N, C-alpha and C positions, 0 to 999 in steps of 0.2 A: 488383584487379578482384573483383567479387562472385562468390560461388559459388552454384550452383543445384543443388538436390537434386530428382531425379525419382523417383517411385515407381511401380512396376507394380501393376496390379490386374486381377483377373479370375478366372474359374472354373478349377478344377484341370485340368491337361493341355490348356490352351488355348495353350501355347507361350510363356509369359512368359520363362522362363529361356533358351530357345533364341533368343528375340528379343533379350534383353540380350546374349547371346554374339555374335549377328550384328552388333549395333551396336558392341560394345566389344572383342570378341575374348576376353572373360573368361567362363568358366563359373562361375556363382555358387553352384552346388550343391557345397559343399565337404565336407559331412558324408558319411561312408561310408554312413549310413542313407539319405541323400537319393539317392545314386548308385544304390544297390541297389534302391530302391523306385521310382525315376524320378519322384519328386515333391519339391517344395521344402517343407521343414519349418520352417526358421528363415530369418531375414533373410540375404540375400546382397548384396554390394556390388561395384560395378564402376565404372570411370571412363571416361566418354566422351571427355573431354579434361581439362585441368588445372582447368577451372572447373565441370565438370558431373559429378555423381555420380549413379549410378542404383542405387536400392534395389530389389532383387527380393524380392517378398513371396510367402508361400505362398498357394495358392488353395484348398486343402482346407478344408472347413468346420470340421474339428477344430483347425485352426491359425489361426483368425481372430484370436485374441489377438495372435499374432505379426504378422499383417498390419496390425492397428490400430497396434501399436507402431511399425512401419516407416513407416506413413502419417502419423503425428502431426507429423512435422517436414518434410514435403516441400513443394515449391513448385509442381511440375507433376505432374499425375496422368496416367499412361499406361494407359488402360483397354483391356485386351487381350481380344479375342473371336475364337474360332476360327471360320473360315468353315464348317467341316463341322458344328459343333455349334450355332452361333448363340448367342442369349441363354440363359443357364442360371442356376440359383438363386444361385450365388456371384457371378455378374455383377451381379445386382440388389443383393446385399448389399454388395459392394465399391463399387458406384456410390453407394449411400446413405452409406457410410462416408466416401468421398472428398468428397462434397458436404457432409457434416456438418462436416468439418474445414476447410472454406473454403480449399481450395487455390486458387492464383492462376489457373492455366490447366489446362484438361482437353484431352487429346489422345486420340482413339480410333484403335485399330489393329486391323484384321481380319487375322488370321494364317492360314497354311495355305491360301492361295488357289489353289495349284496343284492341289489335290485336288477342286475344285468348279467348276461352270460359272458364267458371268456372271449368268445369270438367278437362280441360287440366291443369289449374293452380293447382288444387288439386293433380294431378300426379307429377307436378314439386315440390310442397311442400313436397310430400312423398320422392322424390329423395333427396331433400335438407336435410331432417332430417336424412337420412341414412348416408350421407357423413359427417354430423356435429356431429355424435356420438363421445363422448369422446374428444371433443374439447371445446374451450372457447365459441363457438357458440351453443353448445348443447341445452341450455335453453333460447337462445335468441328469442325475438319476431320477427316474419316475417311480414314485411310490404309489401303491394301491391300498387304500384303507376304507374302512367303514366306521364312522364315528359312533353309531348306535351300538354295534356289536363289538366295537374296539378292535376289529380285525386289522392288523398291520400297524396299529397305533404305537405299540412299544418299539417296533423296529424303526419307525419314523422318528420317534422321540430320541432314541439312542443315537441315531444317525445325526440328528440336529445337534445334539450335545457334542458328539465327536467332531463334527465340522466346525462348530463354534470354538472348541478348544484348539483347533489347528490354525485358526486365523491369527495373524499378527497384524495389528492395526497400528500404524505409526502416525503420530501427530507432528506434522511438519511446520506448524506454527505454534508459538507460545502465547498467542493472543486469545483470550477467552471469547467464545462466541456460542450462542445458543438460540435456535429458533423456538419461539413459543408456540406450542400446539394446544395448550389448554390454559384457561384463566378462571380462577374462582376465588371466592371470599370465604374464609373460615373464621367463625366467631372466636374471638380471643387472640387471633393471629393476624388477620388482615388479608392483604392481597397475596395470592399464591399463583405461581406460574410453573408449568411443567414443560419439559422438552428434552431432547438429546444433546449433550455437549458436543458441538462440532469441532472445537479446538480449544486448547489451553485448559485451564482449571480455575475453580472458584472456591473460595472459603467463606465460612461464616464471618461476618464483619467487613467483608470487602465492599468497595464501592464499584458500581457498574453503571453503564449507560443504556438507556432504553431508546431504541431507534425505530422509526426515523425521527421521533420527536426530540431526541438529544436531551432527555431528562435523566438526571442522576438519581440513583437509588442505592440503598444499602441492603446487603443480604443479611436478613435477620436470622434465618435458619435454613438448613439444608437437609434434604431427605433423598435417599435412593432406595428403591425396592422396599418402600414402606418404613424404613428405619432412619433415625436421626444420625447424621454424620457431621464431621467438621468441614469436609471439603469433598468435591467431586471433580473428576477429570475427563479429558477427551474420551468420547465414546459412551459415557455413562448416561443412563436415564436419570433425570433429577427433577425434584420439586424444590423451588426456591421461594422462601417467604421474604417478601420485600417490604421494608418498613417505610411508613409515611408516603405511600404512593396511592393516588386515587385509582381504584380498579378500572375506571373508565378510560384511563390512559393506556392500559394494557389490553391486548387482543391477540387472537391467533394471527400470526404473521409478524408480530413484533420481533425484533432482534435484540438480544441482550449481549453486551460486549464490554471489553476493557475500554475505559474512557478514552475517546479521541483516536481510536485505532482503525475504525471502519468508515469507509466513505458513505455518505448519504447523498443520493443523487436521483434525478429522474431522466438521466441521459446515459444510455449504455451502448457500447459497441460490442456486437455479439456475432457468433457464427450460428446459423440455423441449418438444421437438417430435417427435410420434410419426411414424413412417414411414407413408407412404401404402400401402405394399405389405405391411405386416404384418397378421396376423389378431389380434394381441395387443391388449389394452388394459392400461394401467398403473393398478393399484388402489392405494388408500391403504395404506401400510405394506408394500408389495410388496418382496421381496428381489430385487435385480438385480446385474448386473456392470457396473461403471463402468470404462471405458477412458479414462484421463486421462493425456495425455503418452504415455509408454511403459509406464505402470503399469496393472495390472488390480486393482481393489479392489471387494470386495463391499460393498453398501450397502442401507439401507432408504429407501424414498421416502415422505415425508409430504406429503399434498396438502391443499389447502383444499377441493377438490371431491371427489366420490366416485371418479371415474376419468377418465383421459384416453383418448379414442377415437383410432383410426388417423387420421393427417392433422391432428390437433388439437394445440394448444399450451397450456401452463399453467406457471405458476411452481410451484416445489416446494422442499422441504427435503430434502437428502441427508444421512443420518447414516451416515458411512463406518465400516466395521468396523476400519479401521486408518487412522492419520494419513497425510497426504501434504503435500508442499510445493506450494502452489497460488497463482495470481494471478488477479485479476479478468479477466473476458472470455475465460478459457481455454475452448476448445471440447473436448467429449468425446463419446464414443459410449456408449449404453446397450444392453446385451444382456440377454436374459432369463436367469434363473438356470439353469433346466433345463426343456426342452431349450434349448440355447444358440442364440439368433437375435438379430440386430441389430434392435431394435424402436424406437429413438429416438435423437435427438441432443440435445445440451444446451450451454448456455453458463453459466459461473459469473457470477452477479450480485453476490454478496457473500460474502467468506470471513472477515469480521471481526466481524460483528454477529449476534446471535441475536434472532429476532422470533417473535411469536405467529403460528400458522397463519392466523388470521383476517386478518392484515395482508399475507399473501403477494401478493395481487392488486394491491397498491399499488405494488410495485417495478417501475419501467420497465426494459425490456430495452435501449433506446437509451442509449448511454453518457453523453451530455450530460444527458439527462433524468434519468438515474439519479444522476449527480453532484449535480444540483439537489435531488433527493429526499433524498439522504444528508446533504447539508449542512443542509437544513431540519430533519432529524430530530435534529441535534446542536445544538439551541438552547442547551443548558446547558453543553456541553463542546465548543466548536468546535475543529476541527483546523487545523493550519498548512498552508500551501501545500506544504511538503515532505512532510508526512504524507499529504496527498491524492495527491501524485505517487507515493508509495510504494504506497499502497492500490490505485491504478489502474494501477500499473506503467508510468507514463509519466514522461518527463523533466519538470522543473519548467517549462520553456518550454511544453511541450505542455499541461500541466494549467492553466497561467495563461491560455492561449488559451480553454480551456473555461470557466474561472471568469469571464472577461470576457464570454463569450458569454451566460452565464446571469445577468449583471449582479449577481453577488455582490460584497460589499465585503471589504476586507482591512485589518486593523489594523496598527499599526506593529510589533507583535510577530508579524505574519504570520498571525494567525488569520483564517479565512474564515467569513463569516456573511451572512445576509440581514437587511435592515432590519426586516422583520416579526419575526424572531427576537429582534433586539436590543430592539425596543419591548416585546415580550412579557416578556422577562427584566427590563427596567427596571421595568415595572409590578409584577412579582412582588417585586422588591427593595424598592421604595417601600412596597408593601403590608405586607411582612414587617417592615420597620423601624417603620412606624406601629403595627402590632399589638404589637410588642415594647416599644415605648417608652410610647406612650399617655399622655403628659403626666406620667409617673411619675418623680419625682426620681431614684430609685435604679435605674430602668431607662430612663434617658433616652438611652441609646446602645446600639448593637449593635457588637460587635467584628467586624472584617473576617473573621477565621477562622471565627467562628460563622455569619456570613452565608453564607460559602462552603460550610460543611458542611451547614447546614440546607436550603439551596436546591440543594445538589448541583452547584455551579458549579466550573469549573476556576479555578486561581489567576490566570492572566493575564486570563482573561475577566471575573472578578468585579472586578478592578482597573479594567479598561477600562469596564465598565458603571457602576461607582461614580464614576469620574472624569467620565464623561459626565453623570451626574445632578448632580454638584457644579457642573459648568459650566452646567447648566441651572437652577441655583439651587434645586434641589429637596432636595439633601442637603448636609451639611457633613461633612468628613472630616479628622480631625486626631488624631495620636498613636494611630493604629490604631482609632479610634472613629468610628462613623458615626451621624449624627443627622439628623432632619428639619430642614430649614432654618427658622429663626425659630419653632421649636416652643416654645410657652410652657410653662414648668414651674410647677407649683403648689408653692410653698415656704411652709411654715408658719413661725410666729414663732421657734420654737426653732431650726429649721434655719438661718434667716436670721441669728440671733445667732451660731450656730456658724461660719457662713461668715465673718462679720465678725471673730470671734475668731481664726480661722486666718490671715486677712489681716493682722491686727495682729501675730501671732507672727512671720510671715515678714518684715514690715516692720521689726520691732524686732530681728531677728537680725543678727549681724555681717555687714556688706556686703549685707544683705537677701537672703541666700541660705542655704538650710537643707536638711538631708537629710530624707527622709520619716520615717525612724525618729525623728529628733529632734522633728519636728513632731507625731508621734503621742504621744511622751512628754510634750511640753509641753502639748498640748491635753487629754491624758487621755481621748481619744475612741477609739472602735473603729477599727482600722487601715483596714478596707474603707470605712467611713463617711468617714474623712479623705480617702481616695483619691478618692471620688466628689465630695466638696466641692472638692477641689483642681481637678478637671476643670471644675467649674462656674466657679471663679475664672479658670481658663485660658480658658474660652469667653467670659467677660466682659472679657478682656484685662487682668486685674488681676495675673496671674502668668504666668510662662513655665515650662513643664515641660521642664527641660533633659535629664533622663533619668528612668527609672522610680524613681530614688532621690533626685534633686536638683530643688529648686524655687527659682526666683528671682522676686523681685517684678518687675513689668513695668518700673517706672521704673529699677530697678538694671540690668536688662538693656539698656534703651535707652541708659543712660549708658555702658555698655561698648561698644555699637555706635558711639556718637558718638566715643568715644576711638579706636576702631579706624579710623574714617574719617579722623580727623586724622593718625593714625600713618601710614596708607598714602598720604597725600598727600605724604609726604616719604621714605618707605621702601618698598622693593619686597618684602622678606621679613620675616616675623615668626617669631621663635624662641619656644619654650615659655617660656624665662626672661623674654623681653621681654614676653610676654603676661601672665605672672604679675605682673611689675612694673607693667604698664599697668592691669590689672584689680584688683590687690592681692589676688587670690585665692590660696589655698593650692594646692599641686600636686594635692591630692585633689579639689578643685573645678574647678581650671583645665583639667585634661585632659578631663573630661566636657563642659565648656563649649566647648572647642575642637572636640570631636567634633560637638557640636550645631551649631556654626557651619559646620563642613564640610558636614554633611548638608543644611543649609538655605541654602547658597549664599553665605554671608557670607565664607567663606575657602575656599581650595583647598590641599590638601596638596602640598608640594613637597619631597620627602625628609623630613627631620626638621622642616622649617620649614613656614610657610604663606605664601601670597600672596593678594592681593585677589581675592575671589570675584565672581560676576556681579551680586550684590545691589548692590554699590557702583558698578558700571558703569551700572546702570539708574537711579541716583539723579540 
């Protein structure tokens, strides 16, 4: 069964801890300092039943950072308001935080009802409804309880259980991720961390990564709800015992994840929404406190506009003062540097790319629209389906649904692209090849690697683009060289004579096969010049370039192919010695020839031998 995590929220001394104790029988104020001062300072945890955990958070303004850490992983928010006090400053701040973190359900509880009359409670309810307008709590039921007399507690408890059972929480990523909210050392066990599993699952014996330090650890033991288990999954509260890890490496704010799957960065592109209740504005380059997961990180905000007013929204760049492990679409809270106040909420739009501030407004907040935007920006270096699934922290099944929705295409090597991007790159490739060759004999081709580097294209993508242009009869591609199809070369008389001379040398060589070194020596021409002329002969189908060092006349090569066809009509396997006998080539030339035959589909390796390749089946 799925586990549900509930978090309390509300002003100091509004009875959150007493309410948790009335619901669960557990007093979550465990620190001596908490008991002596009568307030909650850090996070407390209690279990309503085997499936429901309640996180009790501090209400004091000074401990908001702990409150946000506790609220970052909850499913249901329990907004607690004392009947005698009504709505107070931290009520508003906690409400904004819970709404910012997109909890699934909001429940409102008025406590201490025995101390006030019904007319006063009605006034408090009226105030509550005003502040909850346009929030997750807008349509939530309001419960009236008293923790000391237990009035209304059973009704609230039963309602919480029923709501929890009705929730269906889906894990859209299979990558393990957990925010650490507590760290401690236990004698005989070592380092122990606790948190709520945000995605994926983890088992005893698994290796994980601690972020942002990128330190690998092994899970020695797993507990949930106080009991030993072999694994925990998405949504579960868990305690993990990590082996051979210095406890000083771990802290609240650490992220545990599957190794190598989560980005570590100090540069985020985000969308910010200012609180309607704040008097602050966010200015360009303002220093703020970012509460992301269970971490608090100082950051500078870079804006495209001058400032963001209360209630307004804008894209921004966050330059964090320390790195963090982060995924796309993570929600966070922004607090002013000093005095500390919750002033905005945000969502991570991109954690992998850097852009100019002038382009900030182009990035959509909607996930599907953003995927479309990000794919279109990668026209020169498209990413694979797997890479997009990792960037968006979604399973490949989920990302494929979105790719289909935006009508993007996928190559056989799994690259994702739009037709407009492909056409644009094709145009650039043809233009580049034309400019570089320009009917010049000695620059009549472009090498694939040069094309890739000069146009800044990825390897698989440049191959896909060039193959498409070859199929469209716009380019030719052979031996790593790219040419414009049917491009006329201007050949002077001397060059034409040199070409004929090389052709004659090859034809008069033993078995009409020769090494490039021998060809250079016999022709007494410049080696690079000879190489260029051999490629012209190859284009004219007069020779076959077997390797970068061996050339055969076309008729000699055709003769070998004819002999092979006859051989395979009666034999299944061809040994090296049989091929040497058949072709009359020396071993020095026979091996490169066999490798050429393998590459081009004439033969297929079968151990030390060869068998008939697809070329002969197509004849």
